[in-house]
Every structure is written in structure tokens, then in C-alpha cells.
N, C-alpha and C positions, 0 to 999 in steps of 0.2 A: 441568477437567483440571489436574492437578498433577504437576510433575516431582518424583519422589521421590529420584532419584540421578542425578548427571551425571558422566560420565567424559570427559576430553579428553586426547588424546595427540598431541604433535607438531603442534599447530595454531598457525600463526603463531609468536608468541614464547612459547607455553605448552608446556613440555616434557612435563609430566604433572600432571594435576589430577583429584582426586576431591572432589566437592562434594555435600553433602546439604542442599539448601535447605529453608527453612521453607515452610509452605503459604500464607503471605500475602505480606508485603512483604520482599524481600531487597535489602539495600543493599550495593553493592560500591563502595568508595571507594579513592582512592589518587592519586598524582601522575600526570602525563601519561606516556604510552608504557609503562605497566606491564602492559597486557593487558586492561584493563576492557572496551574496545570489542570486543576479540577474543573475550572470553567471551560477550558478547551476540550477536556475529555467529555463533559456533559454535552457539548454541541456535537462532538464526533459521534457519540452514541445515537444521536438522532438519525444517522445514516443507516442504522440497522446493523452496523459492523461491530466486531468485538473491540474492546478497548485496546489502545496501543501500549498500555501498561500491563504488567503481569498481574492478573486477577484470578484468584482461585474460584470464586463464585460471585454471583450478582449481589449477594447481601453485603459485600464489601463497599458497594456504592452508597449504601444507606447510612445516613448520619447516625452516630451512636444514640441509642434509645428511641429513635424514630421508627414508626411502623413501615414506612416506605419513602422512596424518593419520587419526585415528579419533576420532569424536565419538559418544558413546552416552548415551542417557537411558532410565531406567526411569520410566514415568509411569503415573498412575492416571486412569482415565476411567470414572466411574460404577461404582466398586468393582472394576473389572477392571484388573489391572496388565499393561502391555505394555512391550516394549522396542523402541526404534528405534535403528538404528546407521547411521552414515554413514562410509564409507571414501573417502578422497580421495587420488588420486595425480595422474594427468593428467586424470582425470575423476572425477565423483562416482558412487558406487554405494551404493544404499540397501537396508537390510534391515529388515523389520518382523517382530518375533518370530522372528528368525533365518531368515526366508524372504526371498530376494531379490525386490525389487519390479521391475515392468516398467520403471519410470522413477522418478526422484526425485520428480517431481510427484505421484506416487501417495500421498505422505506427507501432502499438504495436508489432507484431511478427517480424518486420524487424529491429526495433531499440529498443531492450529490455534494460531496466535500472531499477535500484532500488534506491530510494532516502530516506535519513534520514534527518529530520529537527527537531529543538526543539519542534515543534508543535506535533510531533509524540509521545512525552512523555505522551500524554493523553491516549495512549494505556494501560498504567499502572494505572494512577490515576483516569481516568474518568469512566463513567458507561459502561455497557455491549455493548451499541451501537457502541462505538469506536472499540472494539475488534471484533465485528461482521463485521464491515466495513472493517477491515484489512483482515480477512479471505475471505470475499466476493470479495474484490479487487483482491486478489491472484487468486481466482477461475475464476473470470471474464476474467483474462488475459490468462488463459490456457485452458478454457473450454467454447466454445460458447453455449453448451447445458445448462450450469449453468446460463448464462446470460438470456436466454429465460425463464427458470424455475423460476428464481428470479423475473423477470418482471411479469410473469403470476401470481405468488404468491402474489405479491404486489397489483395487480389489484383485485384479488379475495378477499384478506383481506380487501381492501377498500370497496368492495361491501358488504361483510358480516357485517362489522362494521356499515355501513349505514343502513342495514336492522335491525340490533340489536336496533338501536335508534328508528326506525319506529315501531318495534314490540311492544314497550312499549305503543304505542297509538293505534295500529291496530293489535290486537292479531291474526286476520285471516291470517296474513303474516307468522305466525310461521311455517307453513308447508313448506314454500319455503326455510327455513334455511338449510334443509337437503342437498340440492344440493350443497350449499357452504361448508357445513361441509365435504362432501366427497372430494371436490376439495382441501380444506385447508389441510385435513389429508393426501391426496396423495402427494401434492406438498411439504408440510412441511417435510414429511418423506424423500423425495428425496433430498431436500436441506440439511437436517441434515445428511443424509448418506454421501453426498459429502463433507460437512464441516468436519465431523468426520474423514473421510479418510485423508483429507488434514491436519487436526490437528495432526493426528498420524505421518504423514510424517514430518511436521514442528517440532514436538517434537523430533524426532530422530536427525534432523539436528541442531536445535537450542540448544539442550542440549549439543551436542558435541562442538559447537562453543563457547557456554558460558563457558564450562569447560576450554577451552583454554584461553579465556579472563580473567577468574578468577584464572588462574594458578592451576586449579584443587581444589581450596579451597571451592567452592560453587557448588551446584547442582540445575539446573533448570529443571522444568517439566511442561508440558502443558496438559490440559484435556478439553474435550468438555462437557459442562454442559447444558443438555436439560431441558427446562421448564416443561417437562412431569415428571421429577423426576426419569427417567430411564437412566442408564449409557449404552448407545448403543455403540458398536464398529463398525468398518467399515464393518464387515462381518455379521452384523445383517440382518435377512431377511426383505426385504422391505415390504412384505405383512403383517408381524407381526407388524411392525412399524405403517403402515397405520391403522390397526385394533386398536392398542393401542391409536392412536391419535383420531380416530373417536369416540371411546367410551369415551375418556376423554373430548372431546368437548361436548358430550351429558351430561356428568356428571357436567360440569362447566357451562351449559347453563344459569342457573338462575343468576349466578354471571355476566356472559357476558351481559345479558339483563339489569341487574341492573346498570352496569357501562357503557354500551354502547360501549364496545370494546371487541375484542377477547383476552382473558387473557392467552392463551396457544398457542404455535406454534414456528416456527423458528425465528420469530421476537422478541421473548422473551428470546432467549438462550444467553449463555455467554461462554467465553473461560477462564478456570481456569489457573492461572499462579502461580506456587509455587516455592519458593526459599528455599532450605533445608527444605522442607515439610511445610513451613509457607506461608501464603497468601502474595504474593509480593505486592499486592495493599496496604496492611496495614503495612508491616514490612520492605520493601526494602528501602535502602537509595537512595539519588539522584544518586550517582555513580552507585549503583547496578541497579536501574531502567533504567538508560541510557544504561548500559551494556546489559540488557535484551532486550531492543528495538533494539539495534544493532545486537544482536544474531538473533532476529526474522527477521530483514531486510536481513542479510547475508544468513539466511536459505531460505528466499524468493528468493534470487538471485540463489541459487542452484536449487530450484524448476523450475525457469524460464529457467535455463540452460538445465535441463533435458527435458523440454517441447519444446524448440526451437532449441536445439543442438548447442548453442553458449553462451559464457559467457557474461552476462549483464554488462554494465557499472555501477559502483557503485558511487553514489553521496552522500557525507557526508557533510552536512552543519552545522558548529559550533558544531562539534562532540567532541572536545577534553576537553572542560570544564567539570569539575566534574569527570573526569577520573584520576586515579592516574598514575604515571609514567610507571608502569608495564603494565597496561591495554592499555595505549597509544602506548607503544612499540609493543605490540602484534598486535594491530589494524593496525599499519603502515607496519609491516613486515611479517604478516602471513595471508593476505587476499587471496593470491593465484594468479591465472592467470588472474584475472579481472583487467581491467583498472579502476583506482580509482581517483576521484576528491575530495579533502578535503579542506574545508575552515576553517579558524581560525584567531583569532586576534594576537596570540603570536607565533612569529617565533621560539622561544626557544623550543616549543613543539616538533620540528622536528629534533633536533640534533642527534637523534638515527636512522634517516631514512637511510636505507641501499641502497635502489635502487629507485630513483625517481627524480623529479625536483621540485624546489621551485620558485614561482613567487609572487611578491608583487602587490596588486591591490590598485590603488589610483585614485579617481575621475572618475571611470568607465573605467580606462585604466590599462592594465597589463604592469608592468615595467620589 
């Protein structure tokens, strides 16, 4: 997929912008607070996803004193040109080829993209919830079944946790826990099986990409870590996993009642990230951590391409800092057939760019 024309009006600090990007690498450089990240964010919102920044409500996207923001892109997908439009006031309204969609999320399969921003560094340094969120986000974009299962699991988990708190004061409720134990065991097993399969696919792709970024000097590996303490693979029988989880929930029941929460399940799992057999969370440098996240994002792009049959747009915000010259050169010239948008402050980073365009951004305008 390629963006042929981008139009932005009254989005954050961008008053009006018309942009014809090239089909490969597009560099947008400039000083801080000039609108570079806003441009990346505007494109990202065309996927129907939430912003990668902290946003309280959609009105924050609208430029001060303007009634609404409009972001529109003409894009080509396998020789077919389409138009996606996003109108933003107090909420977002999406149009595909001038026809209003049922929801903004309907844009996801039509306008696939992957975004990297400095906030995604939390994948390495923060707790397990960030890594689970990354895996779940990937799965939600390619599997409607996973979305339903995850939502059902979240509701069942909330019900079981509420019941655990009540059981401490009303022991007669203890018999009703078994219903939720069965549900938690079944849905947790299905979630873990799908996550494990995706982790294995990500591992194959991210390791290959990281090897290129590091010039073969470092080896990345990913693994799924179940709170059950069992290393399941994608081929593990679902019935056995359900049985294991059900029995473990019974075994941990006294602790669950004591703490008032379910201490075992898909909501407690993690993704292990190793660099040369060492825990990346503890030993990776800033540059290595950034390279790992980039490898994960580029691997995600390949997964989306396999799912949707078209190459996603890749959005890289402030990606060059903390990367050495060799890693920057690889990133600029070896991403492949994807259309890429890269923002940075230093124009000098791009002197080795072989095929692309460079634009300066100043005061919300592209020069």
C-alpha cells in the first residue's frame, strides 16, 4: 500500500497541509514542536486505531479555535486507488471512498500501518502488561476471534475477582466459583495458544530483522512465558492446557481468596526478550533496546502484510536518536517494499539515504 496524496486541515498545530510523498522513504526533519509527530499521528489515525500518544478526548486533535480537523489520504492498493477521510470534532467519523463506515475501526484492514514512537520503548523497560498489550494489539488487528475471546475473558475475570472478594465474607458463594474457573481455564488456554503461535511467528521475523540491524553481531530471541509455569508451544493440545489451568486455579484458590484477585491466567503472562541469551530488560543498552523495538515493529508489519495481502505503511517517529551510523543506514535502505515516513531533528542523519525524499517541517508546514 502507498499513500499517493495526504491532506491535513486544522489538526493540532497543522493549519493546512498538502503532501505528495514518494513511494519509498520519506524523511521529515525539523526542530522540536514543529509538527513532525503530529503528521505521523494524523496518518496513524487513518488506521482507525487510537493515538500512540496520551489523549484524553478527540477534541485535543482539533487545532485551537477550529470547528473540526480533517485528515484525508488517497492511497493505492494493488493498482486500486481509494480515499480515506477522517473528520474529528468531539469524536472521530470515518469515510472510505466517501461512504461513512460503521466505526473508525473498520479502516484497519483497508489502511494497514505500523507505528514506532519513543513511548514504545516501554516494551523493553516496563512490566509485562506492555508486552502483553503489544501481542494482543497485533492479534486484534488480524483475528476477530481473538478480540471476542479477549473481551469475554476480561469480563469473566472481573466477575471471578468480584466473587473472590465476596467469598471472604460469604462462604456459601464458594460453590459458584467453579463456573468461573471453567470459563477462565478455557478462555485463558485459547488466548495463550493464540499468543504463543504469534510469538513464535514474531520470533522468526524479528530475529532475522534484528540480525540485519546489528550487522549479525547480536542475536535476539522471543519466548512466551505462562504464569502457569509450563512452556507451551503453539501445537500444545488445548484440552490439556484447559485441564492444567483448571487444576492450577483450584490449587491456588486459597491465595486467590486471600488477595481477592485471580493470580493465575493469561492476564499474568509475559513475553521474554533475550539478547545474546541475556535478559534484554536488564542488560540491553538504549541503542539495543531501540533496535529491538524496531525489529518487533517491522516484524509486525510483515505479519500484517501476510494477513491483508498488502504492505503496510511504516511510521517511525524520532527513530534515529541512540542508533549508531550503521544501524541508521540499515534502517533507511533495507526496509524493503514498504512506504516509510521517518521524523527526526537532524538532517545529517540522512546523508546515506539512497532512495527517498527529504522535507523540512516548520510551524506545522512542510517546506
